[in-house]
Each structure stands twice: as C-alpha cells, then as structure tokens.
N, C-alpha and C positions, 0 to 999 in steps of 0.2 A: 308529898303530893297531896293537895287538898281536893276533896270531892264534895259536890253539892250535898246538902243535907236532905234527909228523908227520901232516899232513892228506893227504899223498900228492899224486899228480899228476892225479887225476880227482876233482874236488870238486863235490858237489852243493850248490846254494844254495837253501834253503827259507825264504822270507820269509813274513810274515803278522803279524796282530795278536796271535794266540795269547792270547786273553782268555776262557778259559784254553786252554793247550795241552791236547790230548786224544789218545786212543788212535788216532783217525783220522789225525792229523798224523803220528804215529809209524809207522803202517802205510804211509802214502804214502812216507815217507823210506826205509823198508826195501824196499818194492817197487821204487823207483827205483834204490836202491843195487844190488840184485840184477840188475835188468833191464839196467843199463848198466855193470855191474862197476865201480862207483865206489869209490874208496878211502876217502871220508869224506863226511859230510853236515854242512854248516854251517847252523844255524838262525839266522835274522836277524830278530828281532822289530822291528816298525816303531815308530819314535818317534812320528810323527804321520802316520797313513795318509791320503794325499790323497784317496782314494776314499770315505772315511767321515767327512766333515767334521762331520756332525751326531750321530755316535755317541760317547757319553761313555765312552771306554775307561778301563780301570784304569791306574794309574800304571805307568810303564815298569819301575821297579825290581821291582814285583810280577810282571809278566809275564815278565821276564827270569829272575827267581829261580825261578819255576815251571818254566821251560824247563830251567834248570840241574838241577833235581831230576828232571825227566822223562828226561833223557838221561844222568844220572850213571852208570848201569850199562849203557849202550849203547856198545860199542866203535865208534869211528869217528864218533861224533856229538858235536858241540860247539856252543857258543852264542857269537855275536858281538854286541857292544854298539855296533857301528859307527854305527848310525843315531842312537843317543842322543848319541854323541860329536859328530856333525855337527849335531844339532838341526834344527829346521825341518821342513818336509814331507819325508816319506820317499819320494822318487822312486827307483824301481828303477834308472834309468839312472845316477844319481849313485852309488848303492851299487855297481853293477857296475864303473863306471869306477874307483872307489877300490880295489876288490878286485883288478881287473886290474893296477893299478899296484903293488899290494902283493905279489902272488904273482910268482914267477919265470915266465919265458915258457914253460917246459916244463909248467906246470900248466894243465890244461883245466878250464873252469868250465861247469857245467850248471845252468841256472836253472829251477827246478821251479815249474810253474804249473798250476792246474786249468783244465779246458776252458771253464768258464763265464767265468773271467777272461781266458783267451786270446781268446775270442770278442769281448771288449771291448778288445782290444789297440790298436785304432785311437784310443782315447781316452787312451792312455798318453803321457806326455812322451817325445819323441824315440824313438818305438817302434821304428823301423827300425834305429836305432843300437844297440839292445840286442844285436843279433846280431854286432856288432863286438867284443863283450867276452865273450860266452858263447853256448853252445848253449841252446836251449829244450828242456825236457822237459815235454810236455803230458799231464796225467792225465785220462782220460776213461772213460766206461762201455764195457764190452766190446762192446756191440751196435752202437755207432756212433762209437767213438773216432777211428778213422782217417778216416772220412768227414767228420765234423764238423771235425776238425783241418784236413783238406785244403781245406775251403771257406774257412776263415779264412786259411790260407796263401795261397790264390789271390787273395783279396780284398786282402791287406795286404803280401804279400811277392812281388811279381812277379819272375820269373826263378828262383824256387825250384822244383825238380823232385824228385819222389819217386824215390829210389833203392831199388829192390826188394831188392837184395842187402844194403844197409846198413840197410834198414827205417826210413829217415828222409828228410826233405826236405833238399836241399842247394842252396846258391846259389853265389856266386862264391868262389874260393879265398881263404882268410883269414876268411871269415864263418862264424859258427856254424851248425850244423845244427838241424833241428827234429824231435825224436824223440817220437812218440806212445807212451804207455804205458797200456795198458788195465788197469783193475782194477775190481772191484765197487764200487758207491757205498757210502760210509760212512754207517751209520745213527746218526750222532752229529754234533752241531754245538756250537760254543761258545755260541751263543744259547740252545739248549735246556738246556745245562748251567747257565748263569746263571739261567735260569727255574726249573730244578729246585732250585737252592740257595735261591732266594727262597721257593720253596714248601716248604722243609724236607725235600726228598726226598734220598735217597742218590745220590751220583754215582760210587760205587765201581763199577768195571767199565767205565767210559767214560773215566776219567782215571787215571793212575798213582796208587797209594796215597799216595805222598809229596806229590803235588799236591793230592789231596783233603784231606790233613792241613793243608797250607799254607793252603788256602782257608778251612778252619774256624778255624785259629789266628788268621788275620789278618782274619777277619770280612768277607771279600770277597763281593760280589754279594748282600748282605743287603738 
C-alpha cells in the first residue's frame, strides 16, 4: 500500500462513505487538525461499509475521485484507497492495523469519529483493540460533547480516566487516548445532497465546486 509523502508524525484518519464528500466533512477535518495540532489528515473512503448493508452506495472510484477533488487545494489533506485494495467489508480495525504496520513507530494515529457513531462503538468489530493502534477523536456538540463521550467511555472502556490537564481520557501505557472535540453541528448531510440532486436543486455551497461539477458531469444521484 502506498501512502502520500510527508504526512508527518501526527496523522488524523477520517473514514466514511463520502457519498458525496461535503463541506461538513472538510470542516471536521480542519477543526480536528487545529485542535490536536495534527500534521495531516488522511481521508479513507469505505469500500463496503459494514454498518450500511442495505444502502446502495455509489461506485468506489466515484467517491474516491470526489475526495481527490475536494482536498486537492488543502495542504496536509490526502486520500487513501486502502479499503478498496483490501476489498470485502471495510472494518475499521483492519484499516488501523494495516496503517499501523505501514507507518513508522514514531507516527501517532488519531481516528476521527462522530459522537453518534462512538455511542455505537460496542457494535464494532474488535472495538477495544482499536485503541491499540490509534487514539480516538470524538466530535460532538458543544453543549454535551464531553458528557456524552464520557458515558460511552465508561460503558465500553473500563480503566480509562479523564485527565483534566491533557483534556482526554487515558488508559494503560501504550494504548491510545480518547479526545473529545466540540464543534457546532453541520447543517449538511450526504443524504440531503443526494436528494437535492435528484430534485434538480443546486448543491453549490454545501460541496466544493469541483465536486459539484463532477456529480453533474458523471450523472450521479439522478
């Protein structure tokens, strides 16, 4: 697996279906990059999302191509096609294991996840092992991000204690931390964008202009 050059030593991993990528995804990436002083963000589109078995997603090559366009002018952002190379269901534990084996040991990985998804972490494959390979970065609403995150940590990660000075939950040495990052909710979703395209409405302003052109040119979501 080839990775982009110069990713640095603090790398954020942002996975998802990205059908399509939108400005909310990009805002989350930037918020996390600034909050945790990350050197780069690696977007990892899912090949076959295990939690969306009934959702007819667009072909991987389209979703990855839209991501390429979306991050082309964003320093420190890049796209990995790792999950397509592996094929099969795109389990996060498999992706993080592969990335951990690929990066040198001085690189720290930060796995970015929304609060809604984190609340369902007990349903994920090998969920406790995820912290062997990366720290979590949990995105939530400003009014209850830390409280909601703390409830999930207590229920799923016994032994993790909140460190006030570091602003995160920490467990045993060698395990990743769990960082809450509060930000306002994004008033945009991939579902709404697909519906807008089907209804003939403009999506400029909610996706990068290059992505809007790609969707139009390739007849996606019609």
